[in-house]
C-alpha positions in Angstrom: -2.9 -26.2 -5.0 -5.5 -23.6 -4.7 -5.4 -20.6 -2.4 -7.8 -21.1 0.6 -8.8 -19.0 3.4 -6.5 -20.9 5.7 -3.4 -20.3 3.7 -0.9 -17.8 5.1 -1.2 -14.5 3.5 1.6 -12.9 5.4 3.8 -10.8 3.1 7.0 -13.0 3.5 5.0 -16.2 3.0 3.4 -14.8 -0.2 6.7 -13.7 -1.7 8.2 -17.1 -1.1 5.2 -18.9 -2.6 5.1 -16.7 -5.7 8.9 -17.1 -6.2 8.7 -20.8 -5.8 5.8 -21.2 -8.2 7.4 -19.1 -10.9 10.7 -21.0 -10.6 8.8 -24.4 -10.8 7.0 -23.3 -13.9 9.9 -21.6 -15.8 13.1 -23.2 -14.4 14.3 -19.6 -13.7 14.8 -17.6 -10.6 12.6 -14.5 -10.3 12.9 -11.7 -7.8 9.9 -11.3 -5.6 10.4 -8.7 -2.9 8.3 -6.8 -0.3 8.3 -3.0 0.0 9.7 -1.0 2.8 8.3 1.8 5.0 4.9 3.0 4.0 4.9 0.5 1.1 5.7 -2.4 3.3 2.8 -4.7 2.1 3.4 -4.0 -1.6 5.3 -6.6 -3.6 7.4 -6.4 -6.7 8.0 -9.3 -9.1 10.9 -8.7 -11.5 13.9 -10.4 -13.0 16.8 -10.6 -10.5 19.3 -7.7 -10.6 22.0 -9.8 -12.3 19.7 -10.3 -15.3 18.7 -6.6 -15.6 20.9 -5.8 -18.5 18.7 -3.6 -20.7 18.0 0.1 -20.7 14.5 1.3 -19.8 13.1 0.4 -23.2 14.0 -3.3 -22.7 16.0 -3.5 -25.9 19.2 -1.5 -25.8 21.9 -2.5 -23.4 22.2 -0.3 -20.4 24.6 2.5 -21.1 25.1 4.2 -17.7 26.9 2.2 -15.1 25.6 4.5 -12.3 22.1 3.1 -12.7 20.7 -0.4 -12.3 19.6 -1.9 -15.6 16.1 -3.1 -16.4 14.6 -6.3 -17.6 14.9 -7.1 -21.3 11.7 -7.1 -23.3 12.0 -10.8 -23.8 12.1 -11.4 -20.1 9.3 -8.9 -19.5 7.1 -10.8 -21.9 8.1 -14.2 -20.4 7.2 -13.0 -16.9 3.9 -11.5 -18.1 3.0 -14.9 -19.7 3.9 -16.7 -16.5 1.5 -14.3 -14.6 -1.2 -14.6 -17.3 -1.0 -11.0 -18.2 -1.9 -9.7 -21.7 0.8 -7.0 -21.6 4.5 -7.0 -20.8 5.4 -6.2 -17.2 6.6 -2.6 -16.6 10.3 -2.1 -17.0 10.6 -1.6 -13.2 8.7 -4.8 -12.5 5.1 -5.9 -11.7 3.8 -4.2 -8.6 1.3 -6.0 -6.4 -0.6 -3.8 -4.0 -0.9 -4.8 -0.3 -4.1 -6.7 0.3 -5.2 -10.3 0.6 -7.3 -10.3 -2.6 -4.3 -9.0 -4.6 -2.1 -11.6 -2.9 -4.5 -14.4 -3.7 -4.8 -13.2 -7.3 -1.1 -13.2 -7.9 -0.5 -16.6 -6.1 -3.1 -18.0 -8.5 -1.4 -16.3 -11.5 2.1 -17.5 -10.4 0.9 -21.1 -10.0 -0.7 -21.1 -13.5 -4.3 -20.7 -12.6 -7.0 -18.3 -13.5 -7.4 -16.0 -10.5 -10.3 -17.0 -8.2 -10.4 -13.4 -6.9 -9.2 -10.1 -8.3 -7.9 -7.4 -6.2 -9.7 -4.1 -6.3 -8.1 -0.7 -5.4 -8.8 0.5 -1.9 -7.3 3.9 -2.4 -8.5 7.1 -4.2 
């Protein structure tokens, strides 16, 4: 299903759609969350907290129980492939800026299509 002008691009609808598409394609659950406060419209795609078992480098197991772990390099590469990215996702997740073009781009990516539109920065 392609993204059309009539599809809901409300933040919560977009997070649900991206999460559902990634699960349908991989068989795994992925964390897709919206920001808070001034970053309300921004989204983050990452592995769920229970699977964040690596240190920041994605290789070594996390060593300090006070801090949340990060995605393993294998899962960072898997998520990047699902999103059609040529680089692994950041160890803190893939950030999606607030904006309808960015939302459409990442819906297309999550659903396995080449993006029909690419988000462009609207900040300095």
